[in-house]
C-alpha positions as CSV (number, residue, x, y, z in Angstrom):
1,M,24.9,-20.6,-16.8
2,K,23.2,-22.4,-19.6
3,I,20.1,-20.7,-21.0
4,T,17.8,-22.3,-23.5
5,N,15.0,-20.6,-25.6
6,T,13.1,-23.8,-26.5
7,L,10.4,-25.5,-24.6
8,A,10.4,-29.3,-24.6
9,I,6.6,-29.7,-25.0
10,P,5.6,-32.3,-27.6
11,E,1.9,-31.5,-27.6
12,K,0.6,-29.4,-30.5
13,H,-2.3,-27.3,-29.1
14,I,-1.4,-25.5,-25.9
15,L,-3.6,-23.6,-23.5
16,I,-1.9,-21.0,-21.3
17,I,-3.5,-20.0,-18.0
18,G,-2.5,-17.8,-15.1
19,N,-3.2,-14.2,-14.1
20,R,-3.5,-12.7,-17.5
21,S,-4.6,-9.2,-18.6
22,Y,-4.8,-7.8,-15.1
23,K,-2.7,-4.9,-16.4
24,N,0.5,-6.1,-14.8
25,M,3.5,-5.5,-17.1
26,G,5.5,-8.4,-15.7
27,D,2.8,-10.9,-16.2
28,E,2.1,-9.7,-19.8
29,L,5.8,-9.9,-20.7
30,I,6.2,-13.4,-19.3
31,L,3.2,-14.5,-21.4
32,L,4.2,-12.6,-24.5
33,W,7.7,-14.1,-24.9
34,T,6.4,-17.5,-23.9
35,V,3.9,-17.2,-26.8
36,K,6.7,-16.2,-29.1
37,I,8.7,-19.3,-28.2
38,L,5.7,-21.5,-28.8
39,L,4.8,-19.9,-32.1
40,K,8.3,-20.3,-33.3
41,E,8.0,-24.0,-32.5
42,G,4.8,-24.3,-34.5
43,K,2.3,-24.6,-31.7
44,K,-1.4,-23.7,-31.8
45,I,-2.1,-21.4,-28.8
46,T,-5.1,-20.6,-26.7
47,I,-4.8,-18.1,-23.9
48,A,-7.2,-17.7,-20.9
49,A,-7.4,-14.1,-19.7
50,Y,-9.4,-11.9,-17.4
51,D,-10.0,-9.5,-20.2
52,P,-9.2,-11.2,-23.5
53,N,-9.9,-8.1,-25.6
54,R,-7.5,-5.8,-23.6
55,L,-4.8,-8.5,-23.8
56,K,-5.3,-8.9,-27.5
57,T,-4.9,-5.1,-28.0
58,F,-1.7,-5.1,-26.1
59,F,-0.3,-8.1,-28.0
60,N,-1.1,-6.4,-31.4
61,Q,2.0,-4.3,-30.9
62,F,4.2,-7.4,-31.1
63,L,2.7,-10.2,-33.1
64,D,-0.2,-11.4,-35.4
65,T,-2.9,-12.2,-32.8
66,K,-5.0,-13.9,-35.5
67,K,-2.8,-16.9,-34.8
68,I,-4.0,-17.0,-31.1
69,T,-7.3,-17.9,-29.6
70,F,-8.3,-15.7,-26.6
71,V,-10.8,-17.0,-24.1
72,T,-12.2,-15.8,-20.8
73,E,-10.5,-17.3,-17.7
74,I,-12.5,-19.7,-15.5
75,P,-14.0,-17.7,-12.6
76,K,-12.6,-18.2,-9.1
77,G,-15.4,-16.8,-6.9
78,I,-19.2,-16.8,-6.7
79,R,-19.7,-13.3,-8.0
80,S,-17.4,-13.8,-11.0
81,W,-19.2,-17.1,-11.8
82,I,-22.5,-15.3,-11.9
83,K,-21.1,-12.6,-14.2
84,Y,-19.4,-15.4,-16.3
85,I,-22.8,-17.2,-16.8
86,F,-24.9,-14.1,-17.5
87,Q,-22.3,-13.0,-20.1
88,G,-22.8,-16.3,-21.9
89,K,-19.3,-17.5,-21.4
90,L,-20.1,-21.1,-20.5
91,T,-19.9,-22.1,-24.1
92,Q,-16.2,-21.2,-24.1
93,R,-15.4,-24.2,-21.9
94,K,-15.4,-26.4,-25.0
95,L,-12.3,-24.4,-26.2
96,Y,-10.5,-25.6,-23.0
97,R,-11.3,-29.2,-23.8
98,E,-10.0,-29.0,-27.3
99,V,-6.4,-28.4,-26.3
100,D,-3.7,-31.1,-26.0
101,A,-1.9,-29.7,-22.9
102,V,-1.9,-26.8,-20.5
103,I,0.8,-24.4,-19.3
104,I,0.2,-22.9,-15.9
105,G,2.5,-20.0,-16.3
106,W,2.8,-16.7,-14.4
107,G,5.2,-14.9,-12.1
108,E,5.0,-16.5,-8.7
109,I,2.2,-18.9,-9.7
110,I,2.2,-21.2,-6.7
111,T,3.2,-19.8,-3.4
112,E,1.7,-19.2,0.1
113,E,2.9,-15.6,-0.2
114,N,-0.1,-15.2,-2.5
115,K,-3.3,-16.2,-0.7
116,H,-5.4,-18.9,-2.4
117,S,-2.8,-19.4,-5.3
118,Y,-3.0,-23.3,-5.0
119,R,-6.8,-23.3,-5.1
120,Y,-6.9,-20.7,-7.9
121,R,-4.6,-22.6,-10.1
122,L,-6.7,-25.7,-9.8
123,A,-9.9,-23.8,-10.3
124,S,-8.5,-22.5,-13.6
125,L,-8.1,-26.1,-14.8
126,I,-11.7,-27.2,-14.2
127,P,-12.7,-27.8,-17.9
128,C,-9.4,-29.5,-18.7
129,L,-8.4,-31.1,-15.4
130,K,-7.4,-34.4,-17.1
131,K,-5.1,-32.8,-19.7
132,P,-1.4,-33.1,-19.3
133,R,0.1,-29.9,-17.8
134,Y,3.4,-28.0,-17.4
135,L,4.2,-25.5,-14.7
136,M,6.4,-22.5,-15.3
137,W,8.3,-20.0,-13.2
138,G,7.9,-19.3,-9.4
139,I,6.8,-22.3,-7.3
140,Q,7.1,-22.7,-3.6
141,L,6.5,-25.9,-1.6
142,P,3.5,-25.4,0.6
143,K,3.6,-25.7,4.4
144,K,-0.2,-25.6,5.2
145,I,-1.9,-29.0,5.2
146,F,-4.7,-28.0,2.8
147,N,-2.3,-26.5,0.3
148,R,-0.1,-29.6,0.4
149,I,-3.2,-31.6,-0.6
150,L,-3.9,-29.2,-3.5
151,F,-0.3,-29.2,-4.6
152,K,-0.3,-33.0,-4.8
153,I,-3.4,-32.9,-7.0
154,L,-1.8,-30.2,-9.2
155,L,1.4,-32.3,-9.6
156,K,-0.5,-35.5,-10.5
157,R,-0.8,-34.7,-14.2
158,T,2.1,-32.4,-14.4
159,K,4.6,-33.7,-17.0
160,H,7.4,-31.2,-16.4
161,I,8.2,-28.0,-14.5
162,F,10.2,-25.1,-15.9
163,A,11.4,-23.1,-12.8
164,R,13.0,-19.7,-13.1
165,D,15.5,-20.1,-10.2
166,H,17.8,-22.9,-9.1
167,E,16.5,-22.9,-5.5
168,T,13.1,-24.0,-6.8
169,V,14.7,-26.7,-8.9
170,H,16.6,-28.2,-5.9
171,A,13.6,-27.9,-3.6
172,L,11.3,-29.8,-6.0
173,Q,13.9,-32.5,-6.5
174,E,14.3,-33.0,-2.8
175,Y,10.5,-33.1,-2.5
176,G,10.6,-36.0,-4.9
177,Y,9.6,-34.4,-8.2
178,K,12.4,-35.0,-10.7
179,D,11.0,-33.7,-14.0
180,V,12.1,-30.1,-13.3
181,E,14.7,-27.8,-14.9
182,F,15.9,-24.2,-14.8
183,F,14.3,-22.0,-17.5
184,M,14.9,-18.2,-17.4
185,D,11.9,-16.0,-16.8
186,T,11.0,-15.0,-20.4
187,S,10.4,-11.4,-19.5
188,F,14.1,-11.0,-19.1
189,F,14.4,-11.3,-22.9
190,A,11.6,-8.8,-23.6
191,Y,13.8,-6.7,-25.9
192,N,16.8,-7.1,-28.1
193,R,19.7,-6.0,-26.0
194,K,22.0,-5.2,-28.9
195,S,19.5,-2.9,-30.5
196,A,18.8,-1.3,-27.2
197,K,22.3,-0.1,-26.9
198,N,21.7,2.1,-30.0
199,F,18.5,3.7,-28.6
200,K,18.4,7.5,-28.8
201,T,15.7,9.6,-27.2
202,A,15.1,13.3,-27.6
203,T,12.1,13.4,-25.3
204,F,14.1,14.3,-22.2
205,Q,16.9,16.8,-22.5
206,Q,18.5,16.1,-19.1
207,K,19.3,13.0,-17.1
208,Y,16.4,11.1,-15.5
209,I,15.6,8.2,-13.3
210,V,12.7,5.7,-13.5
211,V,10.9,4.8,-10.3
212,N,8.2,2.3,-9.2
213,I,6.8,0.9,-6.0
214,N,3.9,-1.4,-5.3
215,K,1.6,-2.1,-2.3
216,N,3.5,-5.1,-1.1
217,A,6.7,-3.0,-0.8
218,E,5.0,0.0,0.9
219,Q,7.3,-0.4,3.9
220,F,10.2,0.8,1.6
221,L,8.4,4.0,0.6
222,P,10.3,6.3,3.0
223,E,13.6,4.9,1.7
224,I,12.5,5.2,-1.9
225,I,11.4,8.8,-1.4
226,H,14.8,9.6,0.2
227,E,16.6,8.0,-2.7
228,V,14.5,9.8,-5.3
229,K,15.0,13.1,-3.5
230,R,18.7,12.6,-3.6
231,Y,18.7,12.2,-7.4
232,Y,16.3,15.1,-7.8
233,N,18.5,17.4,-5.9
234,K,21.3,16.5,-8.2
235,G,19.2,17.7,-11.2
236,Y,17.6,14.5,-12.4
237,E,14.1,14.3,-13.8
238,V,11.9,11.7,-12.3
239,L,9.7,9.3,-14.3
240,Y,7.3,7.2,-12.4
241,V,6.1,3.9,-14.1
242,P,2.9,2.2,-12.9
243,V,4.0,-1.4,-13.6
244,A,0.6,-2.7,-12.4
245,K,-2.6,-0.8,-13.2
246,G,-5.3,-2.8,-11.5
247,N,-8.6,-1.5,-10.1
248,N,-7.9,-2.2,-6.4
249,T,-5.3,-0.8,-4.1
250,Q,-3.3,-4.0,-4.0
251,Y,-2.5,-3.8,-7.7
252,D,-2.6,-0.1,-8.4
253,D,0.9,1.3,-8.5
254,M,-0.4,4.8,-9.5
255,Q,-1.4,5.5,-5.9
256,Y,2.3,6.1,-5.0
257,A,3.1,8.6,-7.8
258,K,1.7,11.6,-5.9
259,R,3.2,10.4,-2.6
260,I,6.7,10.2,-4.1
261,K,6.4,13.5,-5.9
262,S,5.1,15.2,-2.7
263,G,7.6,13.5,-0.3
264,A,10.6,14.3,-2.5
265,E,9.3,17.8,-3.1
266,I,9.5,17.5,-6.9
267,K,8.3,20.3,-9.2
268,N,5.7,19.4,-11.9
269,Q,8.1,20.0,-14.9
270,Q,10.5,17.4,-13.5
271,F,8.0,14.7,-12.7
272,S,6.0,12.7,-15.2
273,I,4.3,9.3,-15.7
274,L,6.0,6.8,-18.0
275,D,3.4,4.4,-19.4
276,W,4.2,0.9,-20.8
277,E,0.9,-0.3,-22.2
278,E,0.0,1.6,-25.3
279,D,3.5,2.1,-26.8
280,F,5.8,-0.6,-25.4
281,D,8.5,0.2,-27.9
282,G,8.7,3.8,-26.8
283,F,8.6,2.8,-23.2
284,T,11.5,0.5,-23.6
285,K,13.6,3.1,-25.5
286,T,13.0,5.6,-22.7
287,L,13.8,3.0,-20.0
288,A,17.1,2.0,-21.8
289,Q,18.4,5.6,-21.5
290,A,17.6,6.0,-17.8
291,S,20.5,6.8,-15.4
292,M,19.0,4.6,-12.7
293,V,15.9,2.4,-12.1
294,I,14.6,2.3,-8.6
295,S,11.9,-0.4,-8.2
296,S,10.1,-2.9,-6.0
297,R,8.7,-4.7,-9.0
298,L,10.6,-7.8,-10.1
299,H,9.9,-7.5,-13.9
300,L,10.9,-3.8,-14.1
301,F,14.1,-4.9,-12.5
302,L,14.6,-7.7,-15.0
303,L,13.8,-5.7,-18.1
304,A,16.1,-2.8,-16.9
305,S,18.9,-5.3,-16.1
306,F,18.6,-6.9,-19.6
307,L,18.8,-3.4,-21.2
308,G,21.9,-2.7,-19.1
309,V,20.4,0.0,-17.0
310,P,21.7,0.3,-13.4
311,T,19.0,-0.8,-10.9
312,K,18.3,-0.6,-7.3
313,V,15.6,-3.0,-6.2
314,Y,13.7,-3.3,-2.9
315,P,12.8,-6.9,-2.4
316,Y,9.4,-7.4,-0.7
317,Q,9.3,-11.2,-1.6
318,K,11.7,-14.1,-1.9
319,K,11.2,-14.2,-5.6
320,I,13.1,-10.9,-6.1
321,I,16.0,-12.0,-3.9
322,K,16.3,-15.2,-5.9
323,M,16.1,-13.5,-9.3
324,E,18.8,-11.0,-8.3
325,K,21.2,-13.9,-7.8
326,I,20.2,-15.3,-11.2
327,V,20.7,-12.0,-13.0
328,K,24.1,-11.5,-11.4
329,D,25.2,-14.9,-12.9
330,L,23.9,-13.9,-16.3
331,L,25.3,-10.4,-16.7
């Protein structure tokens, strides 16, 4: 399978929008390595984020953020608009208008599996609706009439689509949109695989597994607990990683740490939290030495696969099944 690490985008100043800085590791890694590609190609970059300061702090681990402009994302609801106005953010709209083109890039950015995604993506474009745009990653053709209308509007000024699986490429071509190509989800390359093979960690003296589950995959919780208990009974330590650390139950993976620990009857000294946000280098080194990764999150699966760690994934959405096929072809 041919993989390229260059983006055929001729415009100089690029705005990137999507669900940014919502404390989801996968979304941040997608963005980070997309930014690295664009910087290497000499682009000027502006990023729209829910919390620009938090995102900038995370990115400081990897690159010089002085080269990037961070702005607050365009609100999607009435309460967020009121907050946006009272915080004096309206003036930031001019920064949107200064760009030459827009990348709408996220995980599963346009899909009816995520409610309102078509409307939200268009809302994010309000100040720069007439700018040429590029779509990246997960895209599903809509079935609902209203979403079909929104999708046509979204495609109207879209110059090219970079899809992360071949199924999406073929579906868009059959739909009649021909300017589409396969481009691997950039989070897959979030760490140098050759250097990862030389990682050594003295933090854990015995074998351990890394575990995650999210709200959307809650139906798999009994199976995951059973699998974790099986490893624990063989003497493995258990590290739980909250891939998403949002403020509501839908995006807060931490809520399952206690349930897994209790359900698998794990003692305190053999259960701990593995954080990814403050020290991503340390997180990756620990992940690389795991005996197994058990996860329902796509991007933990992708990163572990790239590092060569055995994985068991519980697919709650089509995107995971599709990416499993892609990874098998790559490795």
